[in-house]
N, C-alpha and C positions, 0 to 999 in steps of 0.2 A: 591238910595241915591245920586248918582252923578247928576242925572237929577234934583233932588230936589234942590241941591246946585246951579246948573246953573239957575234954575228958580228963585231962591232967589237973583240972581245977584252976586254970590260969585266967578264967574270966568267961565272958560270953562271946559268941560269934554271930555276926550278921552275914548271912549267906543267902543265895538264891534258894527258893523252895526246892528246886530240883536237886540241890546238893545234899539235902537231908531226907528226901522223900522215902527212900528205901530204909534208912536207919529208923526214922520215926514210925514208919508203918509196921515194923516188925514187933513181935510180942516181947522180945528180950532186949529192946532198945534201952540204952542208958542216956539217951538224949531226949530233950523235950523241945518242941518247936512252937512258936507263937507267930501268927501272921502279923506282919508290920507294914504291909502295903500302904495303909492309911497314913503312915509317917513319912514314907519315902516317895510316894507317887508311882506313876507308871514307869517301868523300866523299858529301855529301848536297846535292842541289839542291832548292829549294822553289819553288813557284809560288804567287802570292798574288792574290786577287781582293778588291775592296772589298766588305765585307759589305753586303748589301741592294742592291747595284748591279744594274742590268739587264745581263745578259750576252747578247750576240748569238750566233747559232748558230756562227759561225766561232770564237768564243772557246771554246765547249765542244769543238769539233772539235780546236782547237789543244791543249787540255788532254788530250784523249784520245790525241793523238799523242805527248805528252810521257811518258805512263805508261800501262801496261796497267791499273793500278789505278783510274785516274780515268775516271769516266763521268758522264753528265749527272745521274743520280740522286744520286751521292755528292757532286758539287759542289753541287747544290741543297740537300742536307742540311747541308753545311758553311755555305752562304750563309744558311741560315735562322737561325743564331745561337744554337744550343743548347749552352751550356757551352763547355768546352775541346775543341772538335771539330776543331781545326786539324791534328791528326795522325790523321785518319780513315784 
């Protein structure tokens, strides 16, 4: 949606780099991108699981694909519910 509004001339859009990577990289792109990380700082994405829920193998695998830090043991530790372990 944001890219559509920009293309219509309704202003600028601030989006994650991944949202414009393919558009800006092509030779016929009508969009221009400028890095703004120095203005906004580091972005953090989080993944959440319901504590105590049964997680199937594909969920563990998905989590492992999201981050090198996540593995089955770390997720199991967080799921066990000991204190403020959400930032393991």
